[in-house]
C-alpha positions as CSV (number, residue, x, y, z in Angstrom):
1,M,-37.1,14.9,-7.0
2,V,-33.6,13.6,-6.6
3,K,-33.0,11.9,-3.2
4,I,-29.5,12.5,-1.9
5,I,-28.3,9.8,0.5
6,T,-25.7,11.4,2.7
7,K,-24.2,8.9,5.1
8,A,-23.9,5.3,6.1
9,F,-21.3,3.2,7.9
10,I,-19.9,-0.3,7.8
11,V,-18.7,-2.4,10.7
12,I,-15.9,-4.7,9.8
13,G,-15.0,-7.8,11.8
14,F,-11.7,-9.7,11.6
15,L,-12.8,-13.2,12.4
16,T,-10.9,-15.0,9.6
17,L,-7.9,-12.8,8.9
18,Q,-4.4,-14.0,9.2
19,S,-2.2,-11.2,10.5
20,C,1.3,-10.5,9.2
21,S,3.8,-12.8,10.6
22,D,7.4,-11.7,11.3
23,N,8.4,-15.2,10.3
24,S,7.4,-14.6,6.7
25,A,10.1,-12.0,6.2
26,D,13.8,-11.9,6.4
27,L,14.7,-9.8,9.5
28,N,18.4,-9.7,8.5
29,S,17.5,-7.8,5.3
30,Q,19.0,-4.3,5.6
31,A,18.8,-3.0,2.0
32,K,16.3,-0.3,1.3
33,Q,13.7,-1.5,-1.2
34,V,11.8,0.9,-3.5
35,I,8.1,0.3,-4.1
36,Y,6.0,2.3,-6.6
37,I,2.5,3.5,-5.6
38,E,-0.2,5.2,-7.6
39,E,-0.4,8.7,-6.3
40,S,-4.2,8.4,-5.7
41,F,-3.4,6.2,-2.7
42,K,-0.7,8.4,-1.1
43,P,-2.5,9.2,2.1
44,L,-3.2,5.6,2.9
45,F,0.3,4.4,2.2
46,T,1.9,7.3,4.2
47,T,0.1,5.9,7.2
48,S,0.6,2.2,6.4
49,L,4.3,2.5,5.8
50,Y,4.8,4.5,9.0
51,T,3.0,1.9,11.0
52,Y,4.7,-1.0,9.3
53,E,8.2,0.3,9.7
54,G,7.5,1.3,13.3
55,Q,6.7,-2.3,14.1
56,I,9.6,-3.9,12.1
57,H,12.5,-1.6,12.6
58,K,14.9,-3.5,10.3
59,Y,12.8,-3.1,7.3
60,Q,13.5,-0.1,5.0
61,L,11.0,0.7,2.3
62,E,11.1,3.8,0.1
63,A,7.8,4.8,-1.5
64,K,7.8,6.4,-4.9
65,Y,4.5,8.0,-5.6
66,C,3.8,8.2,-9.3
67,T,1.2,7.6,-12.1
68,E,-0.2,4.2,-12.7
69,L,1.6,3.9,-16.0
70,E,4.9,4.8,-14.5
71,A,4.4,2.1,-11.8
72,I,3.6,-0.6,-14.3
73,D,6.6,0.5,-16.5
74,A,8.9,0.4,-13.5
75,L,7.9,-3.2,-12.7
76,L,8.2,-4.4,-16.3
77,K,11.7,-2.8,-16.5
78,N,12.8,-4.2,-13.2
79,K,13.1,-0.8,-11.5
80,T,11.0,-2.2,-8.6
81,K,9.6,-5.5,-7.5
82,T,6.4,-4.3,-6.0
83,I,3.7,-1.8,-7.1
84,F,0.3,-0.8,-5.9
85,I,-2.2,0.3,-8.6
86,S,-5.9,0.4,-9.2
87,R,-6.2,-2.8,-11.2
88,D,-4.8,-6.3,-11.7
89,F,-2.5,-7.0,-14.5
90,T,-4.0,-8.0,-17.9
91,K,-3.3,-11.4,-19.4
92,D,-0.8,-9.9,-21.8
93,E,1.1,-8.2,-19.0
94,K,1.2,-11.4,-17.0
95,A,2.4,-13.3,-20.1
96,Q,5.2,-10.8,-20.5
97,L,6.3,-11.2,-16.9
98,K,6.0,-15.0,-17.2
99,L,8.7,-14.9,-19.9
100,S,11.2,-13.7,-17.4
101,Q,10.5,-16.9,-15.3
102,V,9.8,-14.8,-12.2
103,E,6.8,-15.5,-10.0
104,V,4.4,-12.6,-10.0
105,R,1.6,-12.5,-7.4
106,S,-1.3,-10.1,-7.5
107,E,-3.7,-9.5,-4.7
108,K,-6.7,-7.2,-4.2
109,I,-6.1,-5.1,-1.1
110,A,-9.2,-2.8,-0.9
111,D,-12.1,-1.3,-2.7
112,D,-11.7,2.4,-3.6
113,A,-13.5,5.1,-5.6
114,V,-12.9,8.1,-7.8
115,A,-14.4,11.3,-6.4
116,L,-15.7,14.4,-8.1
117,I,-15.2,17.8,-6.4
118,V,-16.4,21.4,-7.0
119,N,-16.0,24.8,-5.4
120,P,-18.6,25.7,-2.7
121,E,-19.8,28.5,-5.0
122,N,-21.0,26.0,-7.5
123,K,-24.7,25.0,-6.9
124,D,-24.6,22.0,-9.2
125,T,-23.5,19.4,-6.7
126,T,-25.4,16.4,-8.0
127,M,-25.3,14.6,-11.3
128,S,-25.9,11.3,-13.0
129,V,-23.2,9.1,-14.6
130,S,-24.7,9.9,-18.1
131,Q,-24.4,13.7,-17.3
132,L,-20.8,13.1,-16.3
133,K,-20.1,11.2,-19.5
134,R,-21.5,14.1,-21.6
135,I,-19.3,16.6,-19.8
136,L,-16.2,14.4,-20.3
137,K,-17.0,14.1,-24.0
138,G,-17.5,17.8,-24.4
139,E,-21.2,17.5,-25.3
140,V,-22.1,19.6,-22.2
141,N,-19.8,22.5,-21.4
142,K,-21.8,24.8,-19.2
143,W,-23.1,24.3,-15.6
144,P,-27.0,24.1,-15.6
145,T,-27.5,26.6,-12.8
146,S,-24.8,29.3,-13.4
147,M,-24.4,28.7,-17.1
148,K,-20.6,29.2,-16.6
149,D,-18.1,27.3,-18.7
150,I,-17.1,23.9,-17.2
151,V,-13.4,23.2,-16.8
152,V,-12.5,19.6,-15.9
153,V,-9.1,18.9,-14.2
154,F,-7.3,15.6,-13.5
155,D,-4.1,14.8,-11.8
156,N,-2.2,13.4,-14.7
157,Q,-2.8,11.9,-18.1
158,N,-1.0,8.7,-17.1
159,S,-2.9,8.3,-13.8
160,A,-5.5,5.8,-12.6
161,N,-8.0,8.6,-12.3
162,F,-7.6,9.6,-15.9
163,R,-7.7,6.0,-17.1
164,Y,-10.9,5.4,-15.2
165,M,-12.6,8.4,-16.8
166,Q,-11.3,7.4,-20.3
167,N,-12.8,3.9,-19.8
168,L,-16.0,5.5,-18.7
169,T,-16.3,7.3,-22.0
170,N,-15.0,4.4,-24.1
171,K,-11.8,6.4,-24.7
172,A,-13.6,9.3,-26.4
173,A,-11.5,12.2,-27.7
174,I,-10.5,14.7,-24.9
175,P,-12.2,18.1,-25.3
176,A,-10.3,21.3,-24.9
177,N,-11.8,22.1,-21.5
178,V,-10.4,18.9,-20.0
179,F,-6.8,19.1,-18.9
180,A,-4.3,17.5,-16.4
181,L,-2.3,19.0,-13.6
182,K,0.5,17.1,-11.7
183,S,-1.2,15.6,-8.6
184,N,-4.4,15.0,-6.7
185,E,-3.4,17.8,-4.3
186,E,-3.0,20.2,-7.1
187,V,-6.5,19.3,-8.3
188,I,-7.9,20.1,-4.9
189,K,-6.1,23.5,-4.8
190,Y,-7.3,24.3,-8.3
191,I,-10.9,23.7,-7.4
192,K,-10.6,26.0,-4.4
193,D,-9.5,28.8,-6.6
194,H,-11.8,28.2,-9.6
195,P,-15.6,28.2,-9.0
196,S,-16.6,26.7,-12.4
197,A,-14.1,23.8,-12.3
198,L,-14.9,20.1,-11.8
199,G,-12.1,18.1,-10.2
200,V,-11.4,14.3,-10.5
201,I,-9.4,12.8,-7.6
202,G,-8.9,9.6,-5.7
203,V,-11.3,9.4,-2.8
204,N,-8.5,8.4,-0.5
205,W,-7.4,12.1,-0.5
206,I,-10.6,13.2,1.3
207,S,-11.9,10.0,2.9
208,D,-10.2,9.9,6.3
209,E,-12.0,12.7,8.2
210,D,-9.9,12.0,11.3
211,D,-6.9,13.2,9.5
212,K,-6.2,17.0,9.9
213,A,-4.7,17.2,6.3
214,V,-8.0,15.7,5.0
215,L,-10.0,18.3,6.9
216,D,-7.8,21.0,5.4
217,F,-8.5,19.6,1.9
218,L,-12.3,19.4,2.6
219,N,-12.4,23.0,3.7
220,G,-13.1,24.8,0.4
221,I,-14.5,22.0,-1.7
222,V,-17.8,20.1,-2.1
223,V,-17.9,16.4,-3.0
224,V,-20.4,15.8,-5.8
225,S,-23.2,13.3,-5.2
226,L,-23.7,10.8,-8.1
227,S,-26.6,8.7,-9.3
228,Q,-26.5,5.6,-11.6
229,V,-29.4,6.9,-13.7
230,E,-31.1,10.2,-14.5
231,K,-33.1,11.5,-11.6
232,G,-32.1,8.5,-9.4
233,E,-30.9,8.5,-5.9
234,C,-27.5,10.3,-5.5
235,F,-24.7,9.0,-3.3
236,K,-21.4,10.4,-2.1
237,P,-18.3,8.1,-2.1
238,Y,-18.7,7.1,1.5
239,Q,-17.4,3.7,2.7
240,S,-20.6,1.8,2.7
241,Y,-21.7,3.1,-0.7
242,I,-18.3,2.0,-2.2
243,Y,-18.9,-1.4,-0.6
244,D,-22.3,-2.0,-2.1
245,H,-21.6,0.0,-5.3
246,S,-24.4,2.5,-4.7
247,Y,-21.8,5.1,-5.5
248,P,-21.1,4.6,-9.3
249,L,-17.4,5.3,-9.6
250,T,-15.9,2.5,-7.6
251,R,-12.6,0.8,-8.4
252,E,-10.0,-1.4,-6.6
253,L,-6.5,-1.3,-5.0
254,W,-4.2,-4.1,-6.0
255,S,-0.7,-5.1,-5.1
256,I,1.5,-6.6,-7.9
257,N,4.5,-8.3,-6.4
258,K,7.4,-10.2,-7.9
259,A,9.7,-9.9,-4.8
260,S,10.9,-12.9,-2.9
261,R,8.4,-14.3,-0.4
262,Q,11.0,-13.3,2.2
263,G,11.9,-9.7,2.9
264,A,10.5,-6.2,3.2
265,N,8.4,-6.1,0.1
266,S,6.4,-9.2,0.7
267,G,6.3,-8.5,4.4
268,F,4.6,-5.2,3.7
269,V,2.1,-6.8,1.2
270,N,1.3,-9.4,3.9
271,F,0.9,-6.6,6.5
272,L,-1.6,-4.7,4.3
273,S,-3.7,-7.8,3.6
274,G,-3.5,-8.9,7.2
275,E,-5.5,-7.7,10.2
276,K,-3.5,-4.5,11.1
277,G,-3.3,-3.3,7.5
278,Q,-6.9,-3.9,6.9
279,L,-7.8,-1.9,10.0
280,I,-5.8,1.0,8.6
281,I,-7.7,0.7,5.3
282,Q,-11.0,0.6,7.2
283,K,-10.0,3.8,9.2
284,S,-9.1,5.5,5.9
285,S,-12.8,4.9,4.8
286,L,-11.9,2.6,2.0
287,V,-13.3,-1.0,2.0
288,P,-10.9,-3.7,3.2
289,S,-10.9,-6.7,0.8
290,N,-10.1,-9.4,3.4
291,S,-12.8,-9.0,6.0
292,P,-16.4,-9.8,6.7
293,V,-18.6,-6.7,6.6
294,R,-21.8,-5.7,8.4
295,M,-23.6,-2.5,7.2
296,I,-25.2,-0.1,9.7
297,Q,-27.0,2.7,7.8
298,I,-27.8,6.1,9.3
299,S,-29.1,8.3,6.5
300,T,-30.6,11.7,6.1
301,E,-32.6,12.8,3.1
302,K,-32.6,16.2,1.4
């Protein structure tokens, strides 16, 4: 029998964090700076930017939400000096930037995850990673219970979500029943209207259950529980299971920054990695990277 672990919590202390200092930024800077953010993280950054700009009124940052590939391309082509994506730069990418003789700093901000969602009419709400791989490769194309055809939907073929699943299958050919929409929000809406579909989204879109928008998204979808092995314990992408990697589809949130150490861009990166930003990340049910963690588990079994 598969055991489904439904809930656990983590308590985060900020004993060793350095909070963002206004002295690290140029308060006389009035120019609006554009930062590129992978669309998977839009809910987190909407809140973070609102809080940051509310505290430091002279800073003006414009967020451009896009795919991961578009963000990387924008940085390499000097359309922006700061991006937030789901990985650090590769050695080749860092070497390319080094040729421009510009200091580039990368920093892990949080631990994150990819979530799978289905329509409430779908009774197949648990699966193993190997089962997921077979679906993504087109080896399995019908749901076990209903025997209906499986349709898999992503946000975008250049997104972090798509890249994650491609890496999971070692870049296997994409079957005809797997296709991309335009955003995480569109994936959620598609799942609500299509009972036999499987959606792939960033967990940040459904993680903060204190957010009314998140509750609206959750109304009409079911989050799939995943196990590392066949017939193993299944976990949903809750904060503590992202932290200890019990949930299999974990990933990271990184800042890549080549802006001056003074000014709005670096000030915002410092804010996110400091106490206040890490508290926002904790509240959004992702895992802050710069904080000691203590786990308190409250679980139910089904």
